[in-house]
C-alpha positions, 0 to 999 in steps of 0.5 A: 594343680588341675589346671596343669593336668588339663593343659598336660592332657590336652598339650599345646593346642587351641582345639576344643573337645567340641571342635575335635569331636565333631568333625570326627563323629561327622567323618564316621557317619559319613564313612559309614554312608559312603561304605553302605553305597559302595556295598549295594552293587559291589562285592566287598570283604568285611575288613575292606567295609570296615576300612571304608567306614573308619578310614574318613575319620582316621585321616580327619584326626591326622589333619586336625593334628597336623594343623598346618605343620609342613614337617608333621605333614611330610611325616604323615605322607611318609607313614601312610606310604608304607601302608601301601607296601604292606597291603595286598593290591586291590582293584580299580574300584577299591583303590578309588573308594580308599581315596575317596574316603580320605578325601572325606577325612581331609574335608571333615578334618580341615572343617569343611563338614558341609562340603564333605557331606555334599561331596560323599552324596554326590560321589556315592550317588554317582558310584551308585548310578554307574554300577546300576547302569553297568557301565563298563560291564561285559555286555554278552552275558553268553560268553563262555570259556570252552576247554576240550581234550582230544586224543592225539589222532584227532584232527581238530581243525574244523572238528567241531564246526558243526557243534559250533554251529548249531550252539553258538553264534561265535567261536574262537580257538585261543590256544592248543597244547599237548599232555600226557606225553603227547597222548592228548590235546588240550584246546581252549576255545572262547565261544559265545552261546546261541540264545536258548541253546543248552550247554549240556546239549553242547557238551554232549555233542563234543563228547561224541566227537572227542571220545567222552574225554575232559571237557570243562565250560565256564564263564569268562572272568571280567579283567577286574576279577582276573586281577585279583 
């Protein structure tokens, strides 16, 4: 009777308890290591880090459950595809991290635990070095977005040239539009602050020209941040 109960609980499988637990535990450990590496130089939410840590183990168990069954593999692939439409879009680095975590789980589920460990260390180390080197980051840390409100009777063409010459190395008018029923203009500039120049001094000089109307100075968002 006990043998029948054991057979019912275990199902029709040749996988032993140790053969099931070892890959899953290893994939959990590797997922945790990868999540910690990802957190070093990347901003990530608590839920995303937790997902990175447990996703390899989930994929590992799925691969062991499929065990060469093509029909089950197709069904699992369809189930995973539904997750994409139920989740918010992420950045390129987050999508890559999720695929890497799934690959770790795939390797563990197929029994290649040693190769999964090598893969985790190499890819995690490469990501850390790329982030440390600032690969693809905006090199100009002095770039700012400047929004100026001016009265309608002020000709903004060249009005701030002297101010920009003192405080910036480069400036570019991105857009201009009317507001307040045409009583004011809103100008949007992209500027590169001169090294050692004060942002407050720049704003004070502009206030003397635009009649102390609204001025906004902010850092330029990276493309990846702007996509969020």
